[in-house]
C-alpha positions in Angstrom: 60.9 78.2 -19.8 61.4 81.7 -18.4 60.9 82.5 -14.8 58.5 85.3 -13.8 61.4 87.4 -12.6 63.3 87.0 -15.9 60.2 87.8 -17.9 59.8 91.1 -15.9 63.5 91.9 -16.4 63.3 91.3 -20.2 60.2 93.6 -20.5 62.2 96.4 -18.8 65.2 95.8 -20.9 63.2 96.4 -24.1 63.2 100.2 -23.1 66.9 100.3 -22.8 69.2 101.8 -25.5 70.4 99.3 -28.1 74.0 99.5 -27.0 73.1 98.7 -23.4 70.9 95.8 -24.5 73.9 94.4 -26.5 76.1 94.6 -23.4 73.5 92.6 -21.4 73.3 90.1 -24.3 77.1 89.7 -24.3 77.1 89.1 -20.5 74.3 86.5 -20.8 76.2 84.7 -23.5 79.3 84.6 -21.3 77.2 83.2 -18.5 75.8 80.5 -20.8 79.3 79.6 -22.0 80.3 79.1 -18.4 77.3 76.9 -17.6 78.2 74.7 -20.6 81.8 74.3 -19.4 83.3 76.4 -22.1 86.4 78.5 -21.6 86.0 82.2 -21.2 88.0 84.3 -23.6 88.7 87.8 -22.2 88.4 90.7 -24.5 91.6 92.7 -25.4 90.3 95.5 -23.1 90.0 93.0 -20.2 93.5 91.6 -20.9 94.9 95.1 -20.8 93.2 95.7 -17.5 94.6 92.5 -16.1 98.0 93.5 -17.2 97.7 97.0 -15.6 96.6 95.3 -12.4 99.5 92.9 -12.4 101.9 95.7 -13.0 100.4 97.8 -10.2 100.6 94.8 -7.8 104.3 94.1 -8.8 105.1 97.8 -8.1 103.3 97.6 -4.7 100.6 100.1 -5.7 97.6 99.2 -3.5 94.8 101.2 -2.1 95.1 102.0 1.6 92.5 100.7 4.1 91.1 104.2 4.4 90.8 104.6 0.6 89.0 101.3 0.3 86.6 102.2 3.2 85.9 105.6 1.6 84.8 103.9 -1.7 82.6 101.4 0.2 81.1 104.3 2.2 80.3 106.2 -1.0 78.4 103.3 -2.5 76.7 102.1 0.6 75.0 105.4 0.8 73.2 104.9 -2.5 
């Protein structure tokens, strides 16, 4: 059974480019795996990003409060 909101979303998705539809499908499959208690397997790109973040943290490279606020302000305005 699909909810009305999901049905509406899927109708809109049909107009998206195929590569974006595939990204959404991958995300949905990840959600489904989580709901079934399966373990999430990060992609090599995600693992590389995690490694970069851990290295940056170990080196003490963090955004300042003003940098973080500037990013939030940028996206709040949208």
